SEZA-999992 format. One record per atom (N, C-alpha, C): x, y, z; atom name. Coordinates in nm, 4 decimals. Layout:
{{X Y Z} "CA"}
...
REM end
This chain:
{{11.1261 10.9383 0.6532} "N"}
{{11.2412 11.0004 0.7180} "CA"}
{{11.1949 11.1162 0.8047} "C"}
{{11.2372 11.1158 0.9291} "N"}
{{11.2013 11.2229 1.0216} "CA"}
{{11.3050 11.3347 1.0136} "C"}
{{11.2567 11.4559 1.0020} "N"}
{{11.3444 11.5732 1.0036} "CA"}
{{11.2980 11.6702 1.1099} "C"}
{{11.3940 11.7262 1.1812} "N"}
{{11.3654 11.8290 1.2818} "CA"}
{{11.4411 11.9539 1.2406} "C"}
{{11.3687 12.0633 1.2295} "N"}
{{11.4290 12.1883 1.1853} "CA"}
{{11.4139 12.2914 1.2966} "C"}
{{11.5278 12.3380 1.3477} "N"}
{{11.5284 12.4333 1.4587} "CA"}
{{11.5521 12.5747 1.4063} "C"}
{{11.5028 12.6705 1.4821} "N"}
{{11.5313 12.8109 1.4529} "CA"}
{{11.5167 12.8907 1.5812} "C"}
{{11.5704 13.0127 1.5791} "N"}
{{11.5472 13.1036 1.6900} "CA"}
{{11.6645 13.1278 1.7819} "C"}
{{11.7771 13.0642 1.7593} "N"}
{{11.8927 13.0901 1.8446} "CA"}
{{11.9482 13.2293 1.8193} "C"}
{{12.0443 13.2678 1.9009} "N"}
{{12.1064 13.3978 1.8829} "CA"}
{{12.1818 13.4394 2.0068} "C"}
{{12.2143 13.5669 2.0114} "N"}
{{12.2886 13.6230 2.1231} "CA"}
{{12.2020 13.7217 2.1979} "C"}
{{12.2119 13.7206 2.3287} "N"}
{{12.1316 13.8079 2.4127} "CA"}
{{12.2083 13.8368 2.5408} "C"}
{{12.1761 13.9466 2.6034} "N"}
{{12.2385 13.9789 2.7300} "CA"}
{{12.1682 13.9072 2.8447} "C"}
{{12.2399 13.8932 2.9533} "N"}
{{12.1835 13.8291 3.0718} "CA"}
{{12.0525 13.8971 3.1123} "C"}
{{11.9528 13.8148 3.1413} "N"}
{{11.8209 13.8663 3.1747} "CA"}
{{11.7269 13.8764 3.0567} "C"}
{{11.7809 13.8574 2.9377} "N"}
{{11.7008 13.8674 2.8166} "CA"}
{{11.6243 13.7411 2.7855} "C"}
{{11.5563 13.7420 2.6704} "N"}
{{11.4705 13.6302 2.6296} "CA"}
{{11.4992 13.5894 2.4858} "C"}
{{11.4735 13.4637 2.4593} "N"}
{{11.4786 13.4094 2.3238} "CA"}
{{11.3708 13.3025 2.3128} "C"}
{{11.3234 13.2802 2.1900} "N"}
{{11.2296 13.1711 2.1672} "CA"}
{{11.2841 13.0804 2.0582} "C"}
{{11.2972 12.9544 2.0908} "N"}
{{11.3401 12.8547 1.9942} "CA"}
{{11.2183 12.7833 1.9366} "C"}
{{11.2285 12.7459 1.8100} "N"}
{{11.1222 12.6696 1.7440} "CA"}
{{11.1797 12.5413 1.6869} "C"}
{{11.0980 12.4369 1.6897} "N"}
{{11.1378 12.3097 1.6297} "CA"}
{{11.0191 12.2558 1.5514} "C"}
{{11.0359 12.2433 1.4224} "N"}
{{10.9317 12.1868 1.3373} "CA"}
{{10.9696 12.0445 1.3012} "C"}
{{10.8753 11.9540 1.3219} "N"}
{{10.9000 11.8115 1.2976} "CA"}
{{10.8284 11.7666 1.1718} "C"}
{{10.9013 11.6959 1.0865} "N"}
{{10.8459 11.6439 0.9623} "CA"}
{{10.8675 11.4931 0.9576} "C"}
{{10.7657 11.4222 0.9141} "N"}
{{10.7818 11.2790 0.8917} "CA"}
{{10.7489 11.1883 1.0082} "C"}
{{10.6995 11.2429 1.1195} "N"}
{{10.6598 11.1559 1.2305} "CA"}
{{10.5361 11.0767 1.1894} "C"}
{{10.5388 10.9480 1.2160} "N"}
{{10.4319 10.8611 1.1686} "CA"}
{{10.3368 10.8153 1.2778} "C"}
{{10.3879 10.8014 1.4003} "N"}
{{10.3059 10.7449 1.5066} "CA"}
{{10.2256 10.8548 1.5764} "C"}
{{10.1130 10.8170 1.6351} "N"}
{{10.0286 10.9183 1.6987} "CA"}
{{10.0864 10.9755 1.8274} "C"}
{{10.1759 10.9008 1.8906} "N"}
{{10.2344 10.9469 2.0157} "CA"}
{{10.3813 10.9802 1.9953} "C"}
{{10.4193 11.0979 2.0354} "N"}
{{10.5600 11.1356 2.0242} "CA"}
{{10.5931 11.2389 2.1308} "C"}
{{10.7185 11.2487 2.1583} "N"}
{{10.7691 11.3518 2.2484} "CA"}
{{10.8746 11.4309 2.1728} "C"}
{{10.8725 11.5579 2.1929} "N"}
{{10.9754 11.6457 2.1378} "CA"}
{{11.0419 11.7157 2.2546} "C"}
{{11.1717 11.7119 2.2557} "N"}
{{11.2462 11.7697 2.3663} "CA"}
{{11.3568 11.8613 2.3188} "C"}
{{11.4022 11.9422 2.4099} "N"}
{{11.5176 12.0291 2.3878} "CA"}
{{11.6308 11.9838 2.4789} "C"}
{{11.7464 11.9702 2.4197} "N"}
{{11.8670 11.9362 2.4926} "CA"}
{{11.9720 12.0422 2.4597} "C"}
{{12.0724 12.0548 2.5434} "N"}
{{12.1770 12.1526 2.5168} "CA"}
{{12.3131 12.0964 2.5529} "C"}
{{12.4122 12.1511 2.4849} "N"}
{{12.5493 12.1083 2.5115} "CA"}
{{12.6407 12.2287 2.5087} "C"}
{{12.7030 12.2545 2.6226} "N"}
{{12.7998 12.3619 2.6329} "CA"}
{{12.9386 12.3053 2.6040} "C"}
{{13.0322 12.3903 2.5647} "N"}
{{13.1678 12.3420 2.5346} "CA"}
{{13.2273 12.2666 2.6526} "C"}
{{13.2796 12.1480 2.6263} "N"}
{{13.3441 12.0693 2.7294} "CA"}
{{13.2504 11.9991 2.8248} "C"}
{{13.1204 12.0071 2.7981} "N"}
{{13.0231 11.9444 2.8881} "CA"}
{{12.9396 11.8422 2.8132} "C"}
{{12.8771 11.7533 2.8884} "N"}
{{12.7888 11.6553 2.8282} "CA"}
{{12.6566 11.7199 2.7880} "C"}
{{12.5929 11.6574 2.6901} "N"}
{{12.4608 11.7051 2.6500} "CA"}
{{12.3615 11.6765 2.7624} "C"}
{{12.2758 11.7750 2.7896} "N"}
{{12.1803 11.7604 2.8996} "CA"}
{{12.0402 11.7974 2.8550} "C"}
{{11.9428 11.7385 2.9201} "N"}
{{11.8045 11.7682 2.8883} "CA"}
{{11.7628 11.9017 2.9440} "C"}
{{11.6795 11.9724 2.8703} "N"}
{{11.6288 12.1028 2.9115} "CA"}
{{11.4777 12.0956 2.9376} "C"}
{{11.4037 12.0507 2.8363} "N"}
{{11.2590 12.0438 2.8502} "CA"}
{{11.2020 11.9532 2.7420} "C"}
{{11.0851 11.8966 2.7689} "N"}
{{11.0190 11.8145 2.6681} "CA"}
{{10.8690 11.8235 2.6838} "C"}
{{10.7984 11.7841 2.5774} "N"}
{{10.6525 11.7856 2.5784} "CA"}
{{10.6025 11.6637 2.5028} "C"}
{{10.4916 11.6089 2.5510} "N"}
{{10.4344 11.4879 2.4909} "CA"}
{{10.3092 11.5216 2.4113} "C"}
{{10.2946 11.4560 2.2975} "N"}
{{10.1723 11.4740 2.2192} "CA"}
{{10.0573 11.3930 2.2759} "C"}
{{10.0880 11.2927 2.3599} "N"}
{{9.9837 11.2044 2.4135} "CA"}
{{9.8904 11.2792 2.5060} "C"}
{{9.9502 11.3505 2.6004} "N"}
{{9.8689 11.4146 2.7040} "CA"}
{{9.9098 11.5575 2.7329} "C"}
{{10.0037 11.6091 2.6544} "N"}
{{10.0479 11.7468 2.6770} "CA"}
{{10.1365 11.7628 2.7981} "C"}
{{10.1796 11.6521 2.8574} "N"}
{{10.2657 11.6629 2.9751} "CA"}
{{10.3986 11.7260 2.9364} "C"}
{{10.4587 11.7917 3.0336} "N"}
{{10.5859 11.8590 3.0110} "CA"}
{{10.6857 11.8180 3.1185} "C"}
{{10.8107 11.8360 3.0861} "N"}
{{10.9187 11.8057 3.1792} "CA"}
{{11.0243 11.9138 3.1669} "C"}
{{11.0826 11.9527 3.2801} "N"}
{{11.1844 12.0568 3.2812} "CA"}
{{11.3027 12.0157 3.3676} "C"}
{{11.4207 12.0552 3.3255} "N"}
{{11.5364 12.0426 3.4119} "CA"}
{{11.5231 12.1427 3.5258} "C"}
{{11.5739 12.1077 3.6418} "N"}
{{11.5624 12.1975 3.7572} "CA"}
{{11.6247 12.3339 3.7288} "C"}
{{11.7300 12.3353 3.6501} "N"}
{{11.8032 12.4597 3.6248} "CA"}
{{11.7237 12.5614 3.5426} "C"}
{{11.6156 12.5168 3.4779} "N"}
{{11.5392 12.6098 3.3935} "CA"}
{{11.3955 12.6288 3.4401} "C"}
{{11.3557 12.5560 3.5418} "N"}
{{11.2184 12.5687 3.5913} "CA"}
{{11.1900 12.7116 3.6339} "C"}
{{11.0743 12.7613 3.5929} "N"}
{{11.0360 12.8973 3.6264} "CA"}
{{11.0889 13.0012 3.5299} "C"}
{{11.1804 12.9611 3.4416} "N"}
{{11.2357 13.0551 3.3433} "CA"}
{{11.2017 13.0147 3.2002} "C"}
{{11.1986 12.8867 3.1739} "N"}
{{11.1712 12.8363 3.0390} "CA"}
{{11.0302 12.7764 3.0353} "C"}
{{10.9648 12.7918 2.9205} "N"}
{{10.8332 12.7334 2.9003} "CA"}
{{10.8285 12.6647 2.7643} "C"}
{{10.7878 12.5388 2.7638} "N"}
{{10.7740 12.4650 2.6388} "CA"}
{{10.6260 12.4592 2.6016} "C"}
{{10.5984 12.4710 2.4717} "N"}
{{10.4608 12.4643 2.4237} "CA"}
{{10.4611 12.4035 2.2846} "C"}
{{10.3428 12.3674 2.2385} "N"}
{{10.3361 12.3044 2.1072} "CA"}
{{10.2161 12.3528 2.0287} "C"}
{{10.2323 12.3529 1.8988} "N"}
{{10.1225 12.3775 1.8057} "CA"}
{{10.1103 12.2490 1.7243} "C"}
{{10.0201 12.1610 1.7680} "N"}
{{10.0122 12.0291 1.7054} "CA"}
{{9.9714 12.0366 1.5588} "C"}
{{9.8934 12.1357 1.5244} "N"}
{{9.8516 12.1498 1.3846} "CA"}
{{9.9713 12.1757 1.2940} "C"}
{{10.0731 12.2394 1.3497} "N"}
{{10.1926 12.2710 1.2712} "CA"}
{{10.3077 12.1769 1.3028} "C"}
{{10.2845 12.0804 1.3939} "N"}
{{10.3928 11.9910 1.4378} "CA"}
{{10.5153 12.0712 1.4795} "C"}
{{10.4904 12.1772 1.5528} "N"}
{{10.5984 12.2665 1.5943} "CA"}
{{10.5962 12.2819 1.7456} "C"}
{{10.7147 12.2787 1.8037} "N"}
{{10.7314 12.2975 1.9474} "CA"}
{{10.8147 12.4227 1.9693} "C"}
{{10.7780 12.4988 2.0700} "N"}
{{10.8468 12.6224 2.1026} "CA"}
{{10.9083 12.6128 2.2422} "C"}
{{11.0229 12.6752 2.2581} "N"}
{{11.0842 12.6876 2.3900} "CA"}
{{11.1056 12.8363 2.4166} "C"}
{{11.0228 12.8912 2.5019} "N"}
{{11.0369 13.0307 2.5413} "CA"}
{{11.1349 13.0374 2.6572} "C"}
{{11.2426 13.1096 2.6381} "N"}
{{11.3478 13.1175 2.7392} "CA"}
{{11.3558 13.2599 2.7911} "C"}
{{11.3228 13.2778 2.9170} "N"}
{{11.3264 13.4092 2.9817} "CA"}
{{11.4323 13.4106 3.0902} "C"}
{{11.4681 13.5304 3.1322} "N"}
{{11.5671 13.5474 3.2399} "CA"}
{{11.6920 13.4646 3.2120} "C"}
{{11.7398 13.4749 3.0910} "N"}
{{11.8552 13.3954 3.0506} "CA"}
{{11.9791 13.4344 3.1283} "C"}
{{12.0612 13.3338 3.1545} "N"}
{{12.1848 13.3505 3.2301} "CA"}
{{12.3027 13.3073 3.1426} "C"}
{{12.4217 13.3558 3.1721} "N"}
{{12.5396 13.3126 3.0952} "CA"}
{{12.5555 13.1606 3.0931} "C"}
{{12.5166 13.0942 3.2004} "N"}
{{12.5305 12.9481 3.2046} "CA"}
{{12.4302 12.8761 3.1144} "C"}
{{12.3372 12.9486 3.0552} "N"}
{{12.2475 12.8895 2.9557} "CA"}
{{12.3120 12.8831 2.8174} "C"}
{{12.4292 12.9428 2.8043} "N"}
{{12.4986 12.9418 2.6762} "CA"}
{{12.5327 12.7990 2.6347} "C"}
{{12.4896 12.7613 2.5146} "N"}
{{12.5106 12.6245 2.4658} "CA"}
{{12.4548 12.6137 2.3248} "C"}
{{12.4827 12.5014 2.2619} "N"}
{{12.4113 12.4648 2.1407} "CA"}
{{12.2871 12.3887 2.1844} "C"}
{{12.1728 12.4336 2.1390} "N"}
{{12.0458 12.3722 2.1754} "CA"}
{{11.9980 12.2821 2.0613} "C"}
{{11.9654 12.1599 2.0971} "N"}
{{11.9208 12.0610 2.0004} "CA"}
{{11.7761 12.0222 2.0269} "C"}
{{11.7014 12.0127 1.9199} "N"}
{{11.5678 11.9567 1.9250} "CA"}
{{11.5780 11.8074 1.8985} "C"}
{{11.5000 11.7277 1.9694} "N"}
{{11.5043 11.5831 1.9522} "CA"}
{{11.3634 11.5262 1.9666} "C"}
{{11.3427 11.4079 1.9107} "N"}
{{11.2097 11.3481 1.9157} "CA"}
{{11.2181 11.1956 1.9166} "C"}
{{11.1145 11.1355 1.9730} "N"}
{{11.0940 10.9921 1.9551} "CA"}
{{10.9443 10.9690 1.9493} "C"}
{{10.9047 10.8584 1.8910} "N"}
{{10.7634 10.8315 1.8727} "CA"}
{{10.7326 10.6880 1.9129} "C"}
{{10.6046 10.6625 1.9380} "N"}
{{10.5652 10.5305 1.9858} "CA"}
{{10.4179 10.5063 1.9562} "C"}
{{10.3813 10.3791 1.9447} "N"}
{{10.2404 10.3438 1.9337} "CA"}
{{10.1716 10.3552 2.0689} "C"}
{{10.2485 10.3473 2.1751} "N"}
{{10.1943 10.3592 2.3100} "CA"}
{{10.2051 10.5032 2.3589} "C"}
{{10.1256 10.5333 2.4588} "N"}
{{10.1290 10.6682 2.5140} "CA"}
{{10.2638 10.7039 2.5733} "C"}
{{10.2969 10.8309 2.5669} "N"}
{{10.4255 10.8803 2.6143} "CA"}
{{10.4030 10.9886 2.7186} "C"}
{{10.4786 10.9774 2.8271} "N"}
{{10.4849 11.0852 2.9257} "CA"}
{{10.6142 11.1608 2.9003} "C"}
{{10.6057 11.2915 2.8972} "N"}
{{10.7238 11.3717 2.8675} "CA"}
{{10.8378 11.3386 2.9636} "C"}
{{10.9563 11.3266 2.9080} "N"}
{{11.0733 11.2963 2.9904} "CA"}
{{11.1988 11.3470 2.9221} "C"}
{{11.3083 11.3446 2.9970} "N"}
{{11.4362 11.3933 2.9446} "CA"}
{{11.5394 11.2811 2.9416} "C"}
{{11.4907 11.1577 2.9211} "N"}
{{11.5826 11.0438 2.9091} "CA"}
{{11.6414 11.0463 2.7692} "C"}
{{11.7606 11.0971 2.7612} "N"}
{{11.8229 11.1251 2.6321} "CA"}
{{11.8315 11.0002 2.5448} "C"}
{{11.8466 10.8837 2.6066} "N"}
{{11.8651 10.7610 2.5282} "CA"}
{{11.7380 10.7223 2.4520} "C"}
{{11.6243 10.7789 2.4900} "N"}
{{11.4991 10.7457 2.4218} "CA"}
{{11.4802 10.8230 2.2919} "C"}
{{11.5525 10.9297 2.2751} "N"}
{{11.5304 11.0174 2.1612} "CA"}
{{11.6065 10.9659 2.0393} "C"}
{{11.5309 10.9393 1.9335} "N"}
{{11.5870 10.8769 1.8144} "CA"}
{{11.6271 10.9767 1.7067} "C"}
{{11.5625 11.0900 1.7068} "N"}
{{11.5818 11.1858 1.5980} "CA"}
{{11.6326 11.3172 1.6557} "C"}
{{11.7282 11.3771 1.5846} "N"}
{{11.7918 11.4989 1.6339} "CA"}
{{11.8011 11.6037 1.5236} "C"}
{{11.7849 11.7286 1.5652} "N"}
{{11.8062 11.8405 1.4744} "CA"}
{{11.9544 11.8761 1.4674} "C"}
{{11.9828 11.9800 1.3909} "N"}
{{12.1216 12.0166 1.3671} "CA"}
{{12.1783 12.1046 1.4772} "C"}
{{12.0922 12.1609 1.5602} "N"}
{{12.1371 12.2452 1.6701} "CA"}
{{12.1355 12.3924 1.6343} "C"}
{{12.1125 12.4748 1.7350} "N"}
{{12.1146 12.6193 1.7177} "CA"}
{{12.1866 12.6805 1.8381} "C"}
{{12.2728 12.7772 1.8107} "N"}
{{12.3560 12.8361 1.9158} "CA"}
{{12.2780 12.9416 1.9942} "C"}
{{12.2883 12.9323 2.1257} "N"}
{{12.2348 13.0350 2.2152} "CA"}
{{12.3518 13.0866 2.2979} "C"}
{{12.3741 13.2176 2.2913} "N"}
{{12.4830 13.2795 2.3653} "CA"}
{{12.4270 13.3897 2.4540} "C"}
{{12.4558 13.3804 2.5825} "N"}
{{12.4094 13.4792 2.6789} "CA"}
{{12.5311 13.5463 2.7400} "C"}
{{12.5401 13.6756 2.7228} "N"}
{{12.6545 13.7498 2.7744} "CA"}
{{12.6176 13.8198 2.9040} "C"}
{{12.7162 13.8343 2.9906} "N"}
{{12.6908 13.8975 3.1219} "CA"}
{{12.7049 14.0483 3.1148} "C"}
REM end
């Protein structure tokens, strides 16, 4: 059974920073991607960033490029999302998600590929 445990959400003022963590347990295949998605009230869930264990490739939504950085500690099976220069429009519930494969994976934000989801953590940015 795969479990994803998120931490690090909270409230911050515009321009501030937060770091989210996602620890993955139970992944069996050598290749996997872990991504961050978010959902604001009344909006669809959208991809934010992802990272691949195959080659370390990363993917970012245009709205967060230059402000958010994804990284991983493979020894701990943990992925981090450093969020800087936060804006009120970044306010959402942030979900960690993962999928795994026997074949190599290039990081992507195709939500339909992600099989496993965390419980979500709230990020609130006030103006």
